[in-house]
Each structure stands twice: as structure tokens, then as C-alpha cells.
C-alpha positions as CSV (number, residue, x, y, z in Angstrom):
1,M,-12.9,-16.2,-24.5
2,N,-14.1,-15.0,-27.9
3,N,-11.2,-13.2,-29.7
4,S,-12.1,-13.0,-33.4
5,N,-9.7,-10.1,-34.1
6,S,-6.1,-10.8,-34.7
7,D,-3.4,-8.3,-33.9
8,T,-3.2,-7.2,-37.5
9,Q,-7.0,-7.0,-37.9
10,K,-7.9,-4.9,-35.0
11,Q,-11.2,-3.0,-35.4
12,H,-11.1,0.8,-35.0
13,F,-13.6,2.4,-32.8
14,T,-14.5,6.0,-32.1
15,P,-12.6,7.0,-29.0
16,I,-14.9,7.2,-25.9
17,T,-14.8,10.1,-23.5
18,I,-14.2,10.1,-19.7
19,D,-17.9,11.0,-19.2
20,A,-18.9,7.9,-21.2
21,L,-16.4,5.8,-19.2
22,E,-17.9,7.1,-16.0
23,D,-21.4,6.3,-17.1
24,A,-20.3,2.8,-18.1
25,L,-18.6,2.1,-14.8
26,H,-21.6,3.2,-12.7
27,W,-24.2,1.4,-14.9
28,Y,-25.6,-1.7,-13.4
29,S,-25.5,-4.7,-15.7
30,P,-28.4,-7.2,-15.4
31,F,-26.0,-9.5,-13.6
32,E,-25.1,-6.8,-11.0
33,N,-28.7,-5.9,-10.6
34,M,-29.5,-9.5,-9.8
35,L,-26.6,-9.7,-7.2
36,R,-27.7,-6.4,-5.6
37,S,-31.3,-7.3,-5.3
38,Y,-30.4,-10.6,-3.7
39,Y,-28.0,-9.0,-1.3
40,L,-30.4,-6.3,-0.2
41,E,-33.2,-8.8,0.3
42,H,-31.3,-11.6,2.0
43,H,-28.4,-9.6,3.6
44,R,-25.8,-12.1,2.1
45,F,-24.2,-12.8,-1.2
46,M,-26.0,-14.9,-3.8
47,P,-24.7,-18.5,-3.6
48,I,-23.2,-19.9,-6.8
49,A,-25.8,-22.6,-6.7
50,E,-28.5,-20.0,-7.3
51,F,-26.9,-18.4,-10.3
52,P,-28.8,-18.7,-13.6
53,E,-27.7,-21.7,-15.6
54,E,-26.1,-19.6,-18.3
55,L,-23.7,-18.1,-15.7
56,L,-22.5,-21.4,-14.3
57,Q,-18.9,-21.6,-15.4
58,P,-15.8,-23.4,-14.0
59,F,-15.4,-20.2,-11.9
60,S,-18.1,-18.2,-10.3
61,I,-18.1,-14.4,-10.8
62,P,-17.9,-13.4,-14.4
63,P,-15.7,-10.3,-14.8
64,I,-16.9,-7.3,-16.6
65,D,-14.4,-6.3,-19.3
66,L,-14.2,-2.5,-20.0
67,R,-14.2,-2.9,-23.7
68,S,-17.4,-4.8,-23.6
69,L,-18.9,-2.5,-21.0
70,T,-18.3,0.7,-22.9
71,G,-19.4,-0.8,-26.2
72,A,-15.9,-0.6,-27.7
73,S,-15.9,-4.3,-28.5
74,D,-17.9,-7.5,-28.1
75,V,-15.0,-9.0,-26.1
76,T,-16.2,-11.2,-23.2
77,L,-13.7,-12.6,-20.7
78,S,-15.8,-15.2,-19.1
79,P,-13.6,-18.3,-18.8
80,T,-14.1,-21.1,-21.3
81,N,-14.4,-24.8,-20.5
82,T,-10.7,-25.2,-21.1
83,F,-10.1,-24.4,-17.4
84,Q,-8.7,-27.3,-15.4
85,T,-9.5,-25.6,-12.1
86,A,-11.6,-22.8,-10.7
87,E,-8.7,-21.7,-8.5
88,T,-6.0,-20.7,-11.0
89,F,-6.7,-18.3,-13.8
90,L,-4.5,-18.8,-16.9
91,E,-3.1,-16.1,-19.2
92,P,-4.7,-17.5,-22.5
93,Q,-8.2,-17.2,-21.1
94,Y,-7.8,-13.6,-20.0
95,F,-5.7,-11.8,-22.6
96,S,-6.7,-11.0,-26.1
97,P,-4.1,-12.0,-28.7
98,G,-1.6,-9.2,-29.0
99,Y,-2.6,-7.6,-25.7
100,D,-0.6,-7.7,-22.5
101,I,-3.1,-5.9,-20.3
102,Y,-6.7,-6.3,-19.5
103,I,-9.0,-4.0,-17.4
104,Q,-12.1,-5.3,-15.8
105,K,-14.7,-4.0,-13.3
106,Q,-15.3,-6.3,-10.4
107,P,-19.1,-7.0,-10.1
108,R,-20.6,-5.1,-7.2
109,Y,-22.3,-7.0,-4.4
110,S,-20.2,-10.1,-5.0
111,C,-17.7,-12.2,-3.2
112,S,-15.2,-14.0,-5.5
113,P,-13.8,-17.4,-4.5
114,T,-10.2,-17.7,-3.5
115,Q,-8.1,-17.7,-6.6
116,D,-4.6,-17.1,-8.0
117,H,-3.3,-16.2,-11.4
118,Q,-0.5,-16.9,-13.9
119,Y,-0.2,-13.2,-14.3
120,Y,0.0,-10.1,-12.1
121,E,-3.1,-8.3,-10.9
122,I,-3.3,-4.7,-9.9
123,C,-6.6,-3.7,-8.1
124,Y,-7.5,0.0,-8.1
125,Q,-10.3,1.3,-5.8
126,Y,-12.0,3.7,-8.2
127,S,-14.7,4.6,-5.7
128,G,-16.1,3.3,-2.4
129,T,-14.4,0.4,-0.6
130,S,-13.7,-3.3,-1.1
131,I,-12.0,-6.1,0.9
132,Q,-9.0,-8.2,-0.3
133,T,-8.3,-11.4,1.5
134,L,-4.9,-12.9,0.8
135,S,-3.9,-16.3,2.0
136,V,-1.2,-19.0,2.1
137,D,-2.3,-22.3,3.7
138,D,-4.0,-21.4,7.0
139,T,-2.7,-17.8,7.1
140,C,-4.8,-14.9,5.9
141,E,-4.4,-11.2,5.7
142,T,-7.3,-8.9,5.1
143,I,-7.0,-5.4,3.5
144,R,-9.8,-2.9,3.1
145,L,-9.2,-0.7,0.1
146,K,-10.3,3.0,0.1
147,P,-10.7,5.3,-2.9
148,G,-7.3,5.7,-4.6
149,D,-5.7,2.6,-3.1
150,F,-3.8,0.2,-5.2
151,V,-3.0,-3.4,-4.3
152,F,-0.3,-5.2,-6.3
153,I,-0.8,-9.0,-6.3
154,P,2.0,-11.2,-7.7
155,V,1.8,-14.4,-9.7
156,A,0.4,-17.4,-7.6
157,Q,-0.7,-15.3,-4.6
158,K,-4.2,-16.6,-3.6
159,H,-6.7,-14.0,-2.8
160,S,-10.4,-13.2,-2.9
161,I,-12.4,-10.0,-3.4
162,T,-15.5,-8.8,-1.6
163,I,-17.7,-5.8,-2.6
164,D,-20.8,-5.4,-0.4
165,S,-21.8,-1.9,-1.6
166,D,-22.2,0.4,-4.6
167,S,-18.4,0.6,-5.0
168,I,-16.2,0.4,-8.1
169,L,-13.1,-1.7,-8.2
170,L,-11.0,-2.0,-11.3
171,N,-8.8,-5.1,-11.9
172,I,-5.8,-4.6,-14.2
173,G,-4.3,-7.8,-15.3
174,V,-0.7,-7.7,-16.7
175,R,1.1,-10.6,-18.3
176,A,4.0,-11.7,-16.1
177,S,6.6,-10.9,-18.8
178,T,5.1,-7.5,-19.4
179,F,5.0,-6.6,-15.7
180,T,8.7,-7.5,-15.4
181,Q,9.5,-5.2,-18.3
182,A,7.2,-2.3,-17.3
183,F,8.0,-2.4,-13.6
184,S,11.4,-3.9,-13.1
185,H,13.2,-2.8,-16.3
186,N,12.0,0.8,-16.0
187,I,13.2,1.2,-12.5
188,P,16.1,3.7,-12.5
189,D,19.5,2.0,-12.1
190,G,20.5,2.1,-8.4
191,S,17.0,2.6,-7.1
192,I,17.0,0.7,-3.9
193,L,13.3,1.4,-3.4
194,G,12.4,0.1,-6.8
195,D,14.6,-3.0,-6.4
196,F,13.0,-3.6,-2.9
197,F,9.5,-3.4,-4.3
198,S,10.4,-5.6,-7.2
199,S,11.8,-8.3,-4.9
200,L,8.7,-8.2,-2.8
201,L,6.6,-9.0,-5.9
202,T,8.7,-12.0,-6.8
203,P,6.4,-15.1,-6.5
204,D,7.0,-17.0,-3.3
205,G,4.6,-19.8,-2.4
206,D,5.7,-19.9,1.2
207,S,4.5,-16.4,2.2
208,I,1.8,-13.8,1.6
209,R,3.1,-11.1,-0.8
210,Y,1.5,-7.8,-1.8
211,L,2.0,-4.1,-2.0
212,V,-0.6,-1.5,-1.2
213,F,-0.1,2.1,-2.3
214,H,-2.4,4.7,-0.6
215,T,-2.8,7.7,-2.9
216,N,-5.8,9.1,-1.0
217,G,-7.8,9.5,-4.1
218,N,-5.2,11.7,-5.8
219,A,-6.8,13.4,-8.9
220,M,-3.7,13.0,-11.1
221,I,-3.5,9.2,-10.4
222,L,-7.3,8.9,-11.1
223,Q,-6.8,10.7,-14.4
224,Q,-4.0,8.3,-15.3
225,I,-6.3,5.3,-14.6
226,Q,-9.0,6.9,-16.7
227,Q,-6.6,7.5,-19.6
228,L,-5.3,3.9,-19.3
229,S,-8.9,2.7,-19.5
230,L,-9.7,4.9,-22.5
231,T,-6.7,3.6,-24.4
232,Y,-7.7,0.1,-23.5
233,C,-11.3,0.7,-24.8
234,T,-10.3,2.5,-28.0
235,N,-8.4,-0.5,-29.4
236,T,-6.4,1.4,-32.1
237,L,-3.3,0.4,-34.0
238,Y,-0.9,1.4,-31.3
239,S,-3.1,0.8,-28.3
240,Q,-1.0,-1.9,-26.8
241,Q,2.3,0.0,-27.0
242,I,0.6,3.1,-25.5
243,L,-1.0,1.0,-22.7
244,N,2.4,-0.4,-21.8
245,L,3.9,3.1,-21.7
246,Q,1.0,4.5,-19.6
247,L,1.3,1.6,-17.2
248,S,5.1,2.2,-16.8
249,I,4.5,5.9,-16.1
250,L,1.9,5.0,-13.5
251,F,4.4,2.7,-11.8
252,M,7.0,5.4,-11.7
253,N,4.6,8.0,-10.3
254,L,3.6,5.5,-7.5
255,L,7.3,4.9,-6.7
256,Q,8.1,8.6,-6.7
257,D,5.2,10.1,-4.9
258,Y,3.6,7.3,-2.7
259,S,6.4,5.1,-1.5
260,Y,6.2,6.8,1.9
261,N,2.6,5.7,2.2
262,T,2.9,2.0,1.4
263,K,1.8,-1.1,3.2
264,I,4.0,-4.2,2.7
265,A,3.0,-7.8,3.3
266,N,4.6,-9.7,6.2
267,T,6.6,-6.8,7.5
268,G,6.5,-8.0,11.1
269,G,6.5,-4.6,12.8
270,S,6.0,-0.8,12.6
271,I,9.6,-0.1,11.7
272,T,9.5,-2.2,8.6
273,E,6.4,-0.4,7.5
274,K,8.7,2.7,7.4
275,L,11.3,1.1,5.1
276,P,9.9,2.6,1.9
277,A,10.1,6.1,3.5
278,I,13.6,5.4,4.8
279,M,14.7,4.2,1.3
280,Q,13.2,7.2,-0.4
281,Y,15.0,9.5,2.1
282,I,18.3,7.8,1.3
283,E,17.8,8.1,-2.4
284,Q,17.0,11.8,-2.1
285,N,19.8,12.6,0.4
286,Y,22.6,10.2,-0.2
287,T,25.1,12.9,-1.1
288,T,24.8,14.6,2.4
289,S,23.6,11.7,4.7
290,S,25.3,9.1,6.8
291,A,24.0,6.0,8.5
292,Q,24.0,7.9,11.9
293,R,22.1,10.9,10.5
294,I,19.5,8.7,8.8
295,A,18.9,6.7,12.0
296,Q,18.5,9.9,14.0
297,H,16.1,11.4,11.4
298,F,13.8,8.4,11.8
299,G,14.3,8.0,15.6
300,Y,16.2,4.6,15.7
301,S,19.6,3.6,16.9
302,P,22.2,3.3,14.0
303,D,23.0,-0.4,14.9
304,Y,19.3,-1.4,15.0
305,L,18.4,0.3,11.7
306,N,21.5,-1.0,10.0
307,Q,20.8,-4.5,11.1
308,L,17.2,-4.3,9.8
309,F,18.3,-2.6,6.6
310,K,20.9,-5.3,5.8
311,K,18.4,-8.1,6.6
312,T,15.9,-6.5,4.1
313,T,18.3,-5.4,1.3
314,S,21.4,-7.5,1.9
315,H,23.4,-4.3,2.3
316,T,24.2,-2.0,5.2
317,I,23.1,1.7,5.0
318,G,26.8,2.6,4.5
319,E,27.2,0.2,1.6
320,T,24.0,1.5,0.1
321,L,25.2,5.1,0.3
322,L,28.5,4.1,-1.3
323,N,26.7,2.2,-4.1
324,L,24.5,5.2,-4.9
325,K,27.5,7.6,-4.9
326,M,29.6,5.4,-7.2
327,Q,26.8,4.8,-9.6
328,K,26.1,8.5,-9.8
329,A,29.8,9.3,-10.2
330,A,30.0,6.8,-13.1
331,S,26.9,8.4,-14.7
332,L,28.3,11.9,-14.4
333,L,31.7,10.8,-15.9
334,T,29.8,9.3,-18.8
335,S,27.2,12.0,-19.5
336,T,29.0,15.3,-18.5
337,N,32.3,17.0,-18.8
338,L,32.4,17.8,-15.1
339,S,35.9,17.5,-13.6
340,V,36.6,14.8,-11.0
341,S,36.9,17.4,-8.3
342,S,33.5,18.9,-9.2
343,I,31.9,15.4,-9.1
344,A,33.5,14.8,-5.7
345,E,32.1,18.1,-4.4
346,Y,28.6,17.2,-5.8
347,L,28.7,13.8,-4.1
348,G,29.6,15.3,-0.7
349,Y,33.3,14.4,-0.6
350,Q,35.4,17.0,1.1
351,D,38.6,15.5,-0.4
352,T,38.7,14.4,-4.1
353,T,41.3,11.8,-3.1
354,N,38.6,9.9,-1.1
355,L,36.3,9.7,-4.2
356,I,39.2,8.5,-6.4
357,R,40.1,5.8,-3.8
358,S,36.5,4.6,-3.4
359,F,35.8,4.7,-7.2
360,K,38.9,2.6,-8.0
361,K,38.0,0.0,-5.4
362,Y,34.4,-0.1,-6.7
363,Y,35.1,-0.1,-10.5
364,G,38.8,-1.2,-10.7
365,S,39.9,2.0,-12.3
366,T,40.3,5.7,-11.4
367,P,37.6,8.1,-12.5
368,A,40.0,9.5,-15.2
369,Q,40.7,6.0,-16.5
370,Y,37.0,5.1,-16.5
371,R,36.2,8.2,-18.5
372,K,39.1,7.7,-21.0
373,A,38.0,4.1,-21.6
374,L,34.6,5.4,-22.8
375,H,36.1,7.5,-25.5
């Protein structure tokens, strides 16, 4: 990868517009034209053996970096000969110095080989459709992405991408350390949903892991992707910091608004597909809900739902409700002057004594002692 600019010598470019970004994304590069012509004539993807000699690399499909595509920079992200294998993509070959994020367009009419990464990859279906095939050993799962869909692919998860039409798929690469900071560290304390998603994206070589968020082409999410792309292409003094913040906001919006419409790898049944919706319901209604009410709301027996919930989160629904209440009580004691009785009422306790007893067991001190120790 050619990276002539250091972090302290970044070039400054005239900011591009969304219209210019759209034009760049829909423009066919000579390479894409070659792939399209071959596919339309032969009804199959061009074999690597027939690629022009200058495209023969230790891996097959050269990515199209948005900064190069929009004319913002001469950065090219085709791997160098330092690759030891075509199957694993390494961070140094894909991230410019000082950058934690890259954004590429997957070439149309192409089928990439099975690959994995040292970093996280987020694929966003900008328009049209594409197919993701994820595998571990002899097991494969296939996902067809529609406009607005995201697939989160963790470190070391093998996958391949197929685009057999005039569709646009954006690949957002995120350094592993940055992903942890932007996704895990920014999840609100006590968010069982965020913690659940974070655990699913922890690398595990023995199982297929991914998350799919279906946003149904939501215009606000599309605008956030466009703004993320514009920041990436502009390459100004604070671009990297802004990129990280924009990515964090995107994560939070997906957690907040689309957790109910999420596909989870290896869930093993329809009920586990509903876990994000169940978790979201708990976080929104923990002050007034009980394990029995939650089970009734989703049409399951309390024992069955509790068993599944504990298997997935290591806590029963009752324990989870208590954890949320205690953490909220501690937060209110710290950040407000509300009386203990008012906090008990807010959290759904009919008797303040019950809150005091639970709080002391949870934190080792009464609410009054807890608040006094902070001052």
C-alpha cells in the first residue's frame, strides 16, 4: 500500500459533496467494466487466471478505496507482496498510518475468495443486493443483503462476497482496538443488549459469528453512511477523530433503533432470533416489568424463557431486572438530589424498605451511605 503522507503531513482537499460521492460510487472503473463485460458474455465470474497481469496479486479482487475513487487522494489499497497468504488480510496492508478506519467499494460483478481479517469488517448494502458466505471448516451460512442491511464480521471470521449485479456494497474496515473502543466502550453501563452483541462479536474460531442489522433502507442511516464517507474522503486535520465519533454514533443508532430487527449467527431457533427484541423490551420497561409479564408479552412460558435467557446472558430475567434497577438507583443517587423514597417509586418499588434492602445486598451499603460516601 502506498502511504506517502504521515499523520502530521496529511494533505488537505476540497470537501466533496454527496452528489460527487454518488457519482463516484456509481461510476464503473475499467476493472469493473472488464468484470461486467465478461460476466454478461459468459454468465459467470471472470476467473483469476484471466485477470490482466498487472492485477495478479497475492489476493484476487482489488478493493476500490473511496479516497482514490473520489479523487481525494492517490491512496491505493491493493495488497503488497508482503502478504504471506491470500486468506488473511493484515491491518498494516489496509490502514493508512494514523487511520483506524477504511472505506472501500466492493467491485461489482465479482466473487471474492474466502478470506478473514485481523480487523473487523462492517459491510453496508448501499444499493441492490449482495451475498455473504460465512464459513468455519465444513459449515457455511449464506446471507443475502438488501438495501440498508449491515453485516458485522468479527476478527478471524472467514467469509466471501458475491455481487452479480449493478449493486453497491461498502466495506468499512475498523482496527480491532478501535472497534472495541467505539462499540464496546461506548455501550451504556448496564446495557444487556449492547453487552450481548459485544459478546457475539468476540472472535471464536469454533463457530460462525456475525450480526445483521436490517434498517430497510432508512434514510437517516444512509445519510450517516454518506457523512462517514465524506469525512473519510476529505482527509483533514481532525478527520480520524471525527470518523471514530461518527462510527460510534452509527453503532448507537443501530442498537437503539434496529435491535428488534437483527439476525444473529448460530441462534438455533426462532426464539433466539427474538432475544434482541426481548432485551430491548427489558431495558425499556425494567421499572414496571417482571419475568412473568415479559414471558407473557412474548408468548413464552416464564420457565422456558428464563432458561434460555440465562443460557445466553448468564443471568436470569429476574437477576437482570435487579441489576438494571440497582445500577439506575446508584446513578440517580450520584447525579440527582432525589430522595431515596422518590428513587424507590421511580424504580417501581411499592415499599422503600425493599429498595434499601436490595441496594445494601447489591452494593454493601444503604443508599444513604452510598450517597454520603460520594461527598
